[in-house]
C-alpha positions, -999 to 999 in steps of 0.1 A, spaced: 52 -185 -91 81 -165 -78 73 -146 -45 92 -115 -36 76 -109 -2 61 -134 23 43 -122 54 35 -148 80 13 -145 111 20 -107 114 3 -90 144 11 -54 155 -6 -26 174 -2 5 196 -1 14 232 -27 41 239 -31 54 274 -14 23 290 -36 -2 270 -25 -21 239 -47 -23 208 -41 -44 177 -40 -27 143 -29 -59 124 -43 -93 133 -24 -124 122 -18 -112 86 -7 -138 61 1 -126 25 24 -135 -3 33 -111 -32 43 -124 -66 71 -106 -86 62 -83 -114 26 -76 -103 6 -47 -88 -10 -59 -56 -38 -38 -40 -45 -36 -3 -79 -18 0 -104 -8 26 -117 23 44 -94 46 64 -86 29 97 -84 -6 83 -47 -10 89 -34 -6 53 -7 20 60 2 3 92 9 -28 72 35 -12 48 50 8 77 56 -24 95 74 -38 64 96 -6 64 101 -5 102 86 30 102 61 25 130 59 51 158 75 46 193 42 36 209 39 6 185 49 -30 190 51 -60 166 38 -89 188 44 -118 163 51 -127 128 78 -128 101 83 -108 69 106 -125 44 122 -105 16 150 -121 -4 150 -150 21 157 -126 50 132 -120 78 131 -82 78 120 -82 115 153 -97 125 175 -74 104 195 -49 125 190 -12 120 222 -5 102 217 -34 78 181 -25 73 191 10 61 208 -7 32 175 -23 22 150 6 28 153 31 0 175 8 -21 158 -26 -25 125 -15 -11 112 20 -19 83 40 -6 60 63 -26 43 81 3 7 94 4 15 131 5 39 144 -22 37 179 -6 53 167 26 77 142 12 104 165 -2 126 189 19 114 225 11 149 239 18 168 220 -9 166 220 -47 154 189 -64 188 180 -78 204 180 -44 176 158 -30 180 133 -58 218 132 -53 211 121 -17 196 87 -28 217 60 -12 227 43 -44 242 75 -58 265 84 -29 293 62 -40 293 74 -76 309 104 -92 288 135 -97 288 131 -135 277 94 -133 251 103 -107 237 130 -129 233 106 -159 214 82 -137 191 110 -124 184 123 -160 175 88 -171 151 83 -142 134 117 -148 130 108 -185 114 75 -175 88 93 -153 81 116 -183 93 149 -168 99 177 -193 122 206 -189 144 184 -167 171 210 -161 145 236 -149 130 210 -126 164 200 -111 170 237 -102 136 241 -86 125 240 -50 96 217 -42 71 245 -36 77 256 -72 64 223 -86 29 209 -89 17 179 -68 19 156 -98 54 167 -106 65 161 -70 50 126 -70 69 119 -102 101 130 -85 94 106 -57 89 78 -82 121 88 -99 139 83 -66 126 47 -65 139 42 -100 173 56 -91 176 32 -62 167 4 -85 143 -10 -59 127 -43 -68 97 -37 -44 78 -4 -44 53 3 -16 28 30 -28 7 44 0 -23 60 -17 0 78 -41 -28 97 -59 -48 110 -29 -38 146 -32 -39 148 -70 -66 156 -95 -81 129 -117 -60 134 -148 -27 136 -129 -38 106 -108 -43 85 -140 -9 95 -153 8 84 -121 -11 51 -121 -2 45 -158 34 52 -147 32 25 -120 18 1 -146 48 8 -168 71 0 -139 53 -33 -133 58 -41 -170 95 -36 -165 96 -62 -137 90 -41 -106 66 -54 -79 42 -28 -64 21 -30 -33 -6 -3 -38 -25 10 -8 -59 25 -17 -94 31 -6 -106 35 -42 -118 2 -57 -120 17 -92 -82 18 -91 -81 -18 -80 -102 -28 -110 -83 -8 -136 -47 -11 -125 -41 -41 -101 -35 -78 -106 -45 -90 -72 -64 -75 -43 -67 -79 -5 -95 -63 14 -89 -54 50 -112 -44 78 -100 -32 112 -67 -50 109 -81 -83 95 -79 -97 60 -115 -104 50 -109 -114 14 -81 -119 -11 -85 -126 -48 -75 -119 -83 -86 -83 -89 -110 -90 -117 -125 -120 -99 -130 -98 -69 -154 -76 -89 -169 -104 -109 -178 -125 -78 -172 -107 -45 -176 -130 -15 -174 -110 18 -203 -87 27 -178 -59 32 -163 -64 -3 -198 -64 -17 -207 -32 1 -176 -14 -11 -183 -24 -47 -220 -14 -44 -209 20 -31 -190 27 -64 -205 52 -88 -214 39 -123 -221 54 -156 -256 38 -156 -268 62 -129 -274 34 -105 -283 46 -70 -253 42 -46 -258 19 -17 -243 32 16 -225 10 41 -245 15 72 -227 28 103 -190 38 106 -158 20 110 -150 16 148 -120 32 164 -91 9 173 -99 13 210 -133 -4 206 -135 -41 213 -157 -61 189 -163 -98 195 -164 -122 165 -162 -108 130 -153 -71 133 -177 -62 105 -207 -77 122 -221 -44 136 -225 -31 100 -233 -64 83 -268 -71 69 -260 -109 67 -247 -115 102 -256 -146 122 -254 -153 159 -220 -169 155 -206 -138 138 -208 -120 171 -191 -148 190 -162 -163 170 -141 -146 144 -141 -165 111 -108 -177 96 -97 -172 60 -106 -202 38 -104 -210 2 -137 -203 -17 -135 -207 -54 -107 -185 -67 -107 -164 -36 -99 -166 1 -126 -152 24 -132 -149 61 -170 -152 65 -195 -177 80 -217 -174 49 -192 -199 33 -187 -233 48 
């Protein structure tokens, strides 16, 4: 299987009031080309930190303490700033969480699309053809009117389509989608997710950040579940639902609403802030299956059937 991105032993965190706190702990992941890979978990699990680490978009109070991120046989963490700017936005594109904040309110859509790096060396006529093709691919109607519009004149779904069009214009092979449907209603969300599926079918690789496991089941090929910066389970997406292993994964699935009217099961407690120190498995304060060892030593990921799971329930 051809891997487009390999993450090895990646750890990163933040300095908060003169103390350092880890937000990612020894992350090891590989992403196959032409697939949609989900990274799921509650808010505060480290999902967005992970993709911002790939893009080198972490804030000033952050530090990557160890690890390697290989993309096209290059360790991105060793690529210099000027060279990385040729990768970010061209070979690796970001679909951010909030389409309302992602476009400049002072410029018309056409001007913003013309600013995509890959168009700057082309004539205006050639650039316009590429833009029109990308907008057609994301199924935007009345294209000329949209190009002449300011962002505030467009709906949230339309703005998200514009951002996806930017990724198409750049011809990125890897697309990082950070909860791209969070601010959208259900019907618009489904259309955006169907669009991402079409991009996958055309050979794009997508890493999709989400807290919604129904999206994982319906649209993703593989899934990684994170909790407080740790990977607790990785699997084929359908296998994850068919045979979840980690208590956290099971709890997330049991909290999903169903058409059968089954009573939802809450996950007791709340996710701890990054400043709290938890010994052993970080999920142990909320886990109904915890053993004494769970509060002492953190379990390592190990192969279990078709999945990898970090839990002492599996020997």
